[in-house]
BATORFI-661092 format. One record per residue (C-alpha): residue number from 0; residue in one letter; x, y, z. Coordinates in nm, 3 decimals. Layout:
! BATORFI-661092
  resi  resn       c1       c2       c3
   NUM     A        X        Y        Z
...
This chain:
! BATORFI-661092
  resi  resn       c1       c2       c3
     0     M   -0.591    1.158    0.066
     1     T   -0.610    1.521    0.177
     2     D   -0.571    1.820   -0.057
     3     G   -0.248    1.912    0.122
     4     V   -0.096    1.570    0.057
     5     K   -0.210    1.579   -0.308
     6     R   -0.054    1.922   -0.352
     7     T    0.276    1.806   -0.198
     8     E    0.284    1.499   -0.424
     9     Q    0.206    1.705   -0.735
    10     I    0.475    1.961   -0.655
    11     A    0.728    1.683   -0.596
    12     A    0.637    1.501   -0.919
    13     V    0.636    1.813   -1.137
    14     S    0.963    1.934   -0.986
    15     K    1.133    1.598   -1.038
    16     V    1.028    1.569   -1.401
    17     T    1.109    1.931   -1.478
    18     W    1.455    1.927   -1.317
    19     V    1.547    1.619   -1.523
    20     G    1.414    1.788   -1.838
    21     L    1.604    2.107   -1.758
    22     A    1.935    1.920   -1.717
    23     V    1.885    1.730   -2.044
    24     N    1.788    2.049   -2.229
    25     V    2.102    2.231   -2.112
    26     I    2.325    1.950   -2.234
    27     L    2.145    1.906   -2.566
    28     A    2.118    2.279   -2.635
    29     V    2.492    2.332   -2.586
    30     L    2.573    2.017   -2.785
    31     K    2.356    2.109   -3.085
    32     I    2.449    2.477   -3.097
    33     L    2.822    2.395   -3.090
    34     A    2.776    2.112   -3.339
    35     G    2.571    2.339   -3.564
    36     I    2.830    2.617   -3.553
    37     F    3.135    2.397   -3.604
    38     G    2.945    2.164   -3.837
    39     N    2.820    2.450   -4.060
    40     S    2.452    2.360   -4.017
    41     R    2.186    2.624   -3.962
    42     A    1.924    2.352   -3.920
    43     V    2.110    2.195   -3.626
    44     T    2.190    2.536   -3.474
    45     A    1.820    2.627   -3.496
    46     D    1.738    2.295   -3.335
    47     G    1.978    2.382   -3.053
    48     I    1.805    2.717   -3.002
    49     H    1.476    2.528   -2.984
    50     S    1.623    2.315   -2.703
    51     L    1.743    2.632   -2.534
    52     S    1.389    2.769   -2.538
    53     D    1.285    2.461   -2.340
    54     L    1.486    2.597   -2.048
    55     V    1.247    2.890   -2.016
    56     T    0.946    2.659   -1.997
    57     D    1.120    2.432   -1.746
    58     V    1.193    2.727   -1.517
    59     S    0.835    2.851   -1.559
    60     L    0.702    2.514   -1.446
    61     L    0.933    2.498   -1.144
    62     I    0.813    2.840   -1.032
    63     G    0.450    2.800   -1.135
    64     V    0.368    2.461   -0.980
    65     R    0.362    2.612   -0.630
    66     M    0.122    2.880   -0.751
    67     W   -0.143    2.673   -0.927
    68     T   -0.151    2.395   -0.663
    69     A   -0.217    2.645   -0.383
    70     P   -0.556    2.598   -0.210
    71     P   -0.841    2.848   -0.266
    72     D   -0.827    3.170   -0.067
    73     K   -1.032    3.488   -0.032
    74     S   -0.883    3.641   -0.347
    75     H   -0.911    3.317   -0.549
    76     P   -1.216    3.128   -0.418
    77     Y   -1.212    2.890   -0.716
    78     G   -0.845    2.805   -0.670
    79     H   -0.533    2.901   -0.864
    80     Q   -0.543    2.655   -1.156
    81     R   -0.564    2.934   -1.413
    82     Y   -0.197    3.010   -1.341
    83     E   -0.122    2.672   -1.496
    84     T   -0.334    2.768   -1.796
    85     L   -0.140    3.092   -1.839
    86     I    0.195    2.910   -1.820
    87     T    0.073    2.651   -2.073
    88     A   -0.033    2.928   -2.312
    89     A    0.300    3.105   -2.261
    90     I    0.487    2.786   -2.355
    91     G    0.292    2.767   -2.681
    92     I    0.347    3.134   -2.765
    93     L    0.719    3.101   -2.695
    94     L    0.736    2.802   -2.931
    95     A    0.566    3.002   -3.206
    96     A    0.811    3.292   -3.159
    97     V    1.107    3.055   -3.187
    98     A    0.965    2.912   -3.509
    99     V    0.924    3.257   -3.666
   100     G    1.283    3.344   -3.574
   101     I    1.412    3.029   -3.741
   102     V    1.224    3.104   -4.065
   103     V    1.354    3.462   -4.072
   104     D    1.712    3.347   -4.014
   105     A    1.692    3.086   -4.293
   106     S    1.541    3.339   -4.535
   107     V    1.812    3.598   -4.466
   108     A    2.085    3.335   -4.502
   109     Y    1.948    3.225   -4.840
   110     S    1.913    3.579   -4.972
   111     E    2.270    3.665   -4.866
   112     Q    2.408    3.325   -4.973
   113     H    2.556    3.259   -4.629
   114     V    2.546    2.882   -4.670
   115     H    2.831    2.638   -4.607
   116     H    2.880    2.264   -4.647
   117     A    2.770    2.077   -4.335
   118     K    2.993    1.836   -4.144
   119     A    2.925    1.497   -3.987
   120     V    2.939    1.627   -3.629
   121     A    2.616    1.818   -3.694
   122     F    2.440    1.500   -3.805
   123     W    2.541    1.299   -3.498
   124     A    2.433    1.577   -3.263
   125     A    2.088    1.590   -3.425
   126     F    2.058    1.210   -3.421
   127     A    2.142    1.196   -3.050
   128     S    1.879    1.461   -2.985
   129     I    1.609    1.256   -3.160
   130     V    1.667    0.954   -2.937
   131     I    1.713    1.137   -2.607
   132     K    1.423    1.379   -2.649
   133     E    1.178    1.106   -2.752
   134     I    1.266    0.913   -2.435
   135     L    1.225    1.233   -2.230
   136     Y    0.887    1.301   -2.396
   137     R    0.748    0.959   -2.306
   138     W    0.867    0.983   -1.947
   139     T    0.736    1.337   -1.898
   140     V    0.394    1.278   -2.054
   141     F    0.350    0.970   -1.832
   142     Y    0.394    1.181   -1.518
   143     G    0.180    1.462   -1.660
   144     R   -0.113    1.226   -1.719
   145     L   -0.058    1.048   -1.388
   146     H   -0.089    1.374   -1.194
   147     K   -0.338    1.540   -1.433
   148     A   -0.108    1.836   -1.499
   149     P   -0.174    1.995   -1.844
   150     S    0.133    2.218   -1.821
   151     V    0.358    1.915   -1.771
   152     I    0.194    1.745   -2.070
   153     A    0.247    2.067   -2.269
   154     N    0.613    2.062   -2.171
   155     A    0.631    1.696   -2.275
   156     W    0.506    1.798   -2.620
   157     H    0.780    2.059   -2.619
   158     H    1.024    1.769   -2.581
   159     R    0.846    1.575   -2.857
   160     S    0.857    1.876   -3.091
   161     D    1.231    1.899   -3.023
   162     A    1.270    1.532   -3.114
   163     L    1.064    1.577   -3.432
   164     S    1.244    1.895   -3.530
   165     S    1.575    1.712   -3.507
   166     I    1.462    1.468   -3.778
   167     P    1.464    1.718   -4.070
   168     A    1.776    1.876   -3.920
   169     A    1.958    1.540   -3.925
   170     A    1.815    1.454   -4.268
   171     S    1.922    1.784   -4.424
   172     V    2.276    1.743   -4.293
   173     L    2.290    1.384   -4.419
   174     V    2.175    1.492   -4.765
   175     G    2.436    1.766   -4.766
   176     L    2.707    1.516   -4.674
   177     L    2.604    1.265   -4.942
   178     L    2.527    1.529   -5.209
   179     P    2.756    1.831   -5.149
   180     E    2.604    2.023   -5.444
   181     W    2.276    2.027   -5.249
   182     Y    2.424    2.239   -4.970
   183     W    2.113    2.463   -4.970
   184     V    1.900    2.177   -4.831
   185     D    2.021    2.274   -4.484
   186     L    1.812    2.593   -4.507
   187     V    1.512    2.389   -4.616
   188     G    1.566    2.164   -4.316
   189     S    1.565    2.458   -4.076
   190     I    1.235    2.585   -4.222
   191     I    1.080    2.238   -4.191
   192     V    1.194    2.240   -3.827
   193     A    1.010    2.570   -3.784
   194     F    0.682    2.425   -3.915
   195     F    0.705    2.134   -3.673
   196     I    0.745    2.384   -3.392
   197     I    0.451    2.597   -3.510
   198     H    0.225    2.289   -3.515
   199     A    0.329    2.201   -3.160
   200     A    0.266    2.561   -3.052
   201     W   -0.087    2.547   -3.193
   202     E   -0.166    2.217   -3.019
   203     I   -0.044    2.355   -2.687
   204     T   -0.189    2.706   -2.702
   205     M   -0.544    2.653   -2.827
   206     P   -0.672    2.437   -2.536
   207     A   -0.530    2.694   -2.293
   208     V   -0.696    2.980   -2.482
   209     N   -1.028    2.793   -2.485
   210     E   -1.005    2.757   -2.110
   211     L   -0.922    3.125   -2.059
   212     V   -1.231    3.228   -2.257
   213     D   -1.445    2.985   -2.053
   214     K   -1.528    2.739   -2.330
   215     G   -1.758    2.469   -2.192
   216     V   -1.737    2.092   -2.218
   217     P   -1.834    1.929   -2.552
   218     E   -2.206    1.913   -2.622
   219     T   -2.212    1.535   -2.590
   220     I   -2.072    1.551   -2.237
   221     A   -2.311    1.833   -2.143
   222     K   -2.600    1.612   -2.258
   223     E   -2.470    1.322   -2.048
   224     L   -2.446    1.548   -1.742
   225     Q   -2.801    1.664   -1.801
   226     D   -2.922    1.305   -1.825
   227     L   -2.741    1.221   -1.501
   228     A   -2.918    1.504   -1.320
   229     L   -3.254    1.395   -1.463
   230     S   -3.197    1.041   -1.335
   231     V   -3.220    1.160   -0.973
   232     E   -3.560    1.087   -0.822
   233     G   -3.756    1.407   -0.773
   234     V   -3.592    1.600   -1.059
   235     L   -3.861    1.697   -1.309
   236     D   -3.652    1.906   -1.548
   237     V   -3.296    2.030   -1.599
   238     H   -3.216    2.361   -1.764
   239     K   -2.956    2.641   -1.776
   240     L   -2.671    2.392   -1.752
   241     R   -2.336    2.570   -1.784
   242     T   -1.981    2.436   -1.762
   243     R   -1.629    2.572   -1.769
   244     Y   -1.281    2.433   -1.727
   245     Q   -1.024    2.533   -1.469
   246     G   -0.713    2.327   -1.530
   247     V   -0.837    1.973   -1.580
   248     A   -1.126    2.034   -1.341
   249     V   -1.479    2.115   -1.459
   250     F   -1.715    2.351   -1.278
   251     V   -2.088    2.297   -1.340
   252     D   -2.393    2.500   -1.250
   253     L   -2.749    2.412   -1.345
   254     H   -3.115    2.459   -1.253
   255     I   -3.342    2.170   -1.166
   256     S   -3.722    2.177   -1.138
   257     V   -3.885    1.989   -0.851
   258     D   -4.240    1.946   -0.731
   259     G   -4.336    2.282   -0.580
   260     S   -4.550    2.115   -0.312
   261     I   -4.256    1.951   -0.134
   262     S   -4.071    2.118    0.153
   263     V   -3.755    2.329    0.117
   264     E   -3.565    2.059    0.303
   265     E   -3.680    1.791    0.056
   266     G   -3.584    2.013   -0.240
   267     H   -3.244    2.075   -0.088
   268     A   -3.191    1.701   -0.038
   269     I   -3.267    1.639   -0.407
   270     A   -3.015    1.908   -0.506
   271     D   -2.752    1.744   -0.282
   272     K   -2.808    1.412   -0.458
   273     V   -2.764    1.577   -0.800
   274     E   -2.440    1.744   -0.687
   275     A   -2.301    1.420   -0.543
   276     L   -2.390    1.224   -0.857
   277     L   -2.227    1.479   -1.089
   278     E   -1.912    1.517   -0.879
   279     G   -1.869    1.140   -0.868
   280     S   -1.944    1.088   -1.237
   281     G   -1.584    1.055   -1.359
   282     Y   -1.587    1.378   -1.562
   283     D   -1.336    1.552   -1.328
   284     I   -1.610    1.777   -1.190
   285     A   -1.462    1.976   -0.903
   286     D   -1.783    2.152   -0.806
   287     A   -2.151    2.135   -0.906
   288     L   -2.384    2.418   -0.809
   289     V   -2.753    2.328   -0.829
   290     H   -3.034    2.585   -0.817
   291     V   -3.379    2.452   -0.730
   292     D   -3.688    2.582   -0.910
   293     P   -4.037    2.487   -0.783
   294     Q   -4.283    2.354   -1.039
   295     R   -4.652    2.325   -0.960
   296     L   -4.800    1.991   -1.073
   297     D   -5.132    1.821   -1.026
   298     S   -5.119    1.485   -0.851
   299     S   -5.149    1.269   -1.166
   300     E   -4.873    1.454   -1.351
   301     T   -4.650    1.435   -1.044
   302     R   -4.688    1.055   -1.033
   303     Q   -4.613    1.024   -1.406
   304     R   -4.299    1.237   -1.378
   305     R   -4.173    1.037   -1.083
   306     M   -4.232    0.710   -1.269
   307     R   -4.034    0.839   -1.568
   308     N   -3.749    0.943   -1.339
   309     R   -3.741    0.600   -1.178
   310     G   -3.730    0.443   -1.524
   311     R   -3.432    0.659   -1.626
   312     R   -3.241    0.547   -1.319
   313     F   -3.247    0.186   -1.438
   314     L   -3.157    0.251   -1.805
């Protein structure tokens, strides 16, 4: 499958999932905000605002997917995947901002005693949101993993956080209906909603930030990549191995030592084998850059090194 076909399929999949999510978010946002207003529930109104914030992320994905799937060019020789990283981070930051706003609103309402008894319509709106958004989460995360699109998975977690945030919203309204003297529990529910949102924001934002600051793969994976390179016949040593993420792809560069008495062509062939092995290793390595260092060995040491390399290949 060519890169062009893959890009077309990814754009189509992301657009399909996002358009469905956008339509559902519009309906749920309007439903919960109206139910929260007429049902006297700040928790459900806050939950509706959370759904409304999903619209921004949906639009960002629809616009951004054509940017980050674009092929490399002169200005972006490594590709455009970092646009996806930026959008993912923006989704997380937006979630955190929404959460802070909800906490501030609940605090002001409590201090000014602007609290009213909730009505049943608010409960049913929150309950419907729990069911619908959980279904939407599972469907969206499936497509995100299928097409290896972190921003789509991040948006799926946005749906999940909306489903989770509706639970304390529904619970606080139900408590208020069953125990009218506990009317203040609605404010508590809205603050609990905010903490759910903050947790989701953290889970979404930190991986994107780590990618933007060029955090490498875990040490265990780096060690496995080093061992793979050492398993190639002719490789005497591996050093200066560096990795970084770009989207879900991993870029690797490393130095290998080879027998300094062999020809340049032979050294280049060994490097090609290392690159091919790493790129086909299943670690989503998009590119491996191998630098060859000559190492002078006497004949006996050369034979011993080669024997050890052959042994590693069969472990």
